[in-house]
C-alpha positions as CSV (number, residue, x, y, z in Angstrom):
1,M,119.1,-25.5,82.3
2,P,119.1,-22.2,84.4
3,T,121.5,-22.2,87.3
4,S,119.7,-19.7,89.6
5,A,116.6,-20.7,91.6
6,P,114.3,-17.8,90.3
7,A,115.2,-18.6,86.7
8,L,114.6,-22.3,87.2
9,L,111.2,-21.6,88.7
10,A,110.3,-19.2,86.0
11,L,111.2,-21.8,83.4
12,G,109.0,-24.4,85.2
13,F,106.0,-22.1,85.2
14,V,106.4,-21.4,81.4
15,L,106.9,-25.1,80.7
16,G,103.7,-25.8,82.7
17,L,101.8,-23.3,80.6
18,R,103.1,-25.0,77.5
19,H,102.3,-28.4,78.9
20,A,98.6,-27.6,78.9
21,L,98.7,-27.3,75.1
22,D,99.6,-30.9,74.5
23,V,97.2,-32.4,71.9
24,D,96.2,-35.3,74.2
25,H,95.4,-32.9,77.0
26,L,93.2,-30.7,74.8
27,A,91.5,-33.7,73.2
28,A,90.5,-35.1,76.6
29,V,89.4,-31.8,78.1
30,S,87.4,-30.9,75.0
31,T,85.2,-34.0,75.4
32,I,84.4,-32.9,79.0
33,V,84.0,-29.2,78.3
34,S,81.5,-30.0,75.5
35,E,79.0,-31.3,78.1
36,R,79.0,-27.9,79.9
37,R,76.8,-25.1,79.1
38,S,78.8,-22.0,80.2
39,A,82.2,-20.6,79.8
40,W,82.6,-20.5,83.6
41,S,81.9,-24.2,84.0
42,G,84.4,-24.8,81.2
43,S,87.1,-22.9,83.1
44,I,86.4,-24.9,86.3
45,V,86.9,-28.1,84.3
46,G,90.4,-26.8,83.3
47,A,91.2,-26.0,87.0
48,L,90.1,-29.4,88.2
49,W,92.1,-31.1,85.4
50,G,95.1,-29.0,86.5
51,L,94.6,-29.9,90.2
52,G,94.6,-33.6,89.4
53,H,97.5,-33.2,87.1
54,T,99.5,-31.4,89.8
55,A,98.6,-33.8,92.5
56,A,100.0,-36.7,90.5
57,L,103.1,-34.7,89.7
58,L,103.7,-33.9,93.4
59,V,103.4,-37.6,94.4
60,A,105.6,-38.8,91.6
61,G,108.1,-35.9,92.2
62,L,108.4,-36.9,95.9
63,G,109.4,-40.4,94.7
64,V,111.9,-39.1,92.1
65,V,113.5,-36.7,94.6
66,A,113.7,-39.3,97.4
67,L,115.0,-42.1,95.2
68,H,117.0,-40.0,92.7
69,R,115.7,-42.2,89.9
70,E,113.8,-41.5,86.7
71,I,110.6,-43.3,85.6
72,P,111.6,-46.5,83.8
73,P,110.9,-46.4,80.0
74,A,108.6,-49.4,80.3
75,V,106.6,-47.7,83.0
76,A,106.4,-44.5,81.0
77,R,105.1,-46.4,77.9
78,A,102.5,-48.1,80.0
79,L,101.3,-44.8,81.4
80,E,101.2,-43.4,77.8
81,L,99.1,-46.4,76.8
82,G,96.8,-45.7,79.7
83,V,96.3,-42.1,78.4
84,A,95.5,-43.5,74.9
85,C,92.9,-45.9,76.3
86,M,91.4,-43.0,78.3
87,L,91.1,-40.8,75.3
88,V,89.4,-43.5,73.3
89,G,87.0,-44.2,76.2
90,L,86.1,-40.5,76.6
91,G,85.4,-40.1,72.9
92,L,83.3,-43.3,72.6
93,G,81.5,-42.3,75.8
94,L,80.6,-38.9,74.4
95,L,79.4,-40.5,71.1
96,R,77.3,-42.9,73.0
97,T,75.7,-40.1,74.9
98,L,75.0,-38.2,71.7
99,L,73.4,-41.2,70.1
100,A,71.3,-42.1,73.2
101,G,70.2,-38.5,73.7
102,A,69.0,-37.9,70.1
103,T,65.2,-38.1,70.2
104,L,62.5,-36.8,67.9
105,H,60.3,-34.0,69.1
106,V,57.3,-32.4,67.4
107,H,56.4,-28.8,68.2
108,A,53.6,-26.7,66.9
109,H,54.5,-23.4,65.3
110,G,52.3,-20.6,64.0
111,H,53.2,-18.6,60.8
112,G,50.9,-16.1,59.2
113,G,48.0,-17.2,61.3
114,R,48.4,-20.8,60.3
115,T,49.6,-23.5,62.7
116,H,51.7,-26.5,61.7
117,V,53.8,-29.1,63.4
118,H,57.6,-29.1,63.0
119,P,59.6,-32.2,63.9
120,H,63.2,-32.0,64.8
121,V,66.0,-34.0,66.5
122,H,67.0,-32.6,69.8
123,A,68.9,-33.6,72.9
124,G,67.2,-35.4,75.7
125,S,66.2,-33.6,78.8
126,K,69.4,-34.5,80.7
127,E,71.5,-32.6,78.2
128,Q,69.3,-29.5,78.2
129,H,70.3,-28.5,81.7
130,D,73.7,-27.6,83.1
131,H,74.0,-28.9,86.7
132,G,77.4,-27.4,87.2
133,P,80.8,-28.9,86.8
134,R,81.2,-32.5,88.1
135,A,84.6,-32.6,89.8
136,R,85.4,-36.3,89.7
137,R,86.0,-36.9,86.0
138,P,88.2,-33.9,85.1
139,F,90.2,-34.4,88.2
140,L,90.8,-38.1,87.4
141,V,91.7,-37.3,83.8
142,G,94.3,-34.9,85.1
143,L,95.7,-37.5,87.4
144,V,96.2,-39.9,84.5
145,H,97.8,-37.2,82.4
146,G,100.1,-36.2,85.3
147,L,102.4,-39.1,84.9
148,A,102.6,-39.4,81.1
149,G,103.9,-37.5,78.1
150,S,106.0,-34.4,78.6
151,A,105.2,-34.5,82.4
152,A,107.4,-37.6,82.6
153,L,110.2,-35.5,81.0
154,M,109.6,-32.9,83.6
155,L,110.0,-35.5,86.3
156,A,113.3,-36.5,84.8
157,V,114.6,-32.9,85.3
158,L,114.0,-33.3,89.0
159,A,116.8,-35.8,89.3
160,T,119.3,-33.2,88.2
161,I,118.2,-30.6,90.8
162,P,120.5,-30.9,93.8
163,S,118.1,-29.3,96.3
164,P,115.0,-31.4,97.3
165,A,113.2,-28.2,98.3
166,L,113.9,-26.5,95.0
167,A,113.0,-29.6,93.1
168,M,109.5,-29.7,94.8
169,A,109.1,-26.0,94.3
170,Y,109.8,-26.6,90.6
171,V,107.0,-29.2,90.5
172,A,104.6,-26.8,92.2
173,V,105.2,-23.9,89.8
174,F,105.1,-26.3,86.8
175,G,101.7,-27.5,88.2
176,A,100.5,-23.9,88.7
177,G,101.5,-23.1,85.1
178,S,99.6,-26.1,83.8
179,I,96.5,-25.1,85.9
180,G,96.5,-21.6,84.5
181,G,97.2,-22.8,80.9
182,M,94.4,-25.4,81.0
183,M,91.9,-23.0,82.6
184,A,92.5,-20.6,79.7
185,M,92.3,-23.3,77.1
186,S,89.2,-25.0,78.5
187,T,87.5,-21.6,78.5
188,L,88.4,-21.0,74.9
189,L,87.3,-24.6,74.0
190,G,84.0,-24.2,75.7
191,L,83.0,-21.0,73.9
192,P,82.0,-22.6,70.6
193,F,79.9,-25.2,72.5
194,H,78.3,-22.4,74.7
195,L,77.5,-20.2,71.7
196,A,76.2,-23.1,69.6
197,A,74.0,-24.3,72.5
198,R,72.3,-20.9,72.7
199,R,71.8,-20.5,69.0
200,A,71.8,-23.8,67.1
201,V,71.2,-27.1,68.8
202,R,72.2,-29.1,65.7
203,L,75.5,-27.2,65.3
204,E,76.3,-27.9,69.0
205,R,75.7,-31.6,68.5
206,W,78.0,-31.6,65.5
207,L,80.7,-29.8,67.5
208,R,80.4,-32.4,70.3
209,A,80.6,-35.2,67.8
210,C,83.7,-33.7,66.3
211,A,85.3,-33.5,69.8
212,A,84.5,-37.1,70.4
213,V,85.9,-38.3,67.1
214,A,89.0,-36.2,67.6
215,S,89.5,-37.7,71.1
216,V,89.3,-41.3,69.7
217,A,91.7,-40.4,66.8
218,V,94.3,-38.9,69.1
219,G,94.0,-41.9,71.4
220,L,94.6,-44.3,68.6
221,V,97.5,-42.4,67.2
222,L,99.1,-42.2,70.7
223,A,98.6,-46.0,71.2
224,W,100.2,-46.6,67.8
225,Q,103.2,-44.4,68.8
226,V,103.6,-46.3,72.0
227,G,103.6,-49.6,70.1
228,V,106.2,-48.3,67.7
229,D,108.4,-47.0,70.6
230,A,108.1,-50.4,72.3
231,G,109.1,-52.2,69.1
232,L,105.8,-54.0,68.8
233,L,104.8,-52.2,65.6
234,V,106.8,-51.2,62.6
């Protein structure tokens, strides 16, 4: 652990950037980003996730600094299980949206002076338009993530920092790093969906389905790990 304040804060920022790369974070954000239709709205999703994540860390950090106590293991496992349930819910919700939005359309096309109809499966009207990023869901997802996983390990570090002001500054720069990291990752995650939506509707729907299945899979694996750590599963 660095001994000087600048080095400690620099470490916190780098760890915040790394924290955004956790698999459960990317799985959750990818399900939300897949519903956006531009790289810009994808980056806003990442920023909102980071703000929710940082808000939860600041509140928990105040408690840790004031009480000089770490989060109990049982509480940490419960928070991890909450994240797992959220991931499964996000994935299933996206799959349900995809299934409900798949309708058959018939369009007339002309080729070589001849007209024929061409049926194809295509998203419903609600999915054809991007109404901008909706703030509530990514912010709440960030809140849930803020108290679980490696964020809980970061909160344990606060109990070892003697200065309360420095401890809260550490939380702030960690949160800033996670915001920047997730904005970059959500932008990258949104690019395939954005390009596919412009060029191939079927490919875009397959990408969204893959994001949904991945979210469910990561959630189930995380729930299994929580059960093993708690001694409930072998």
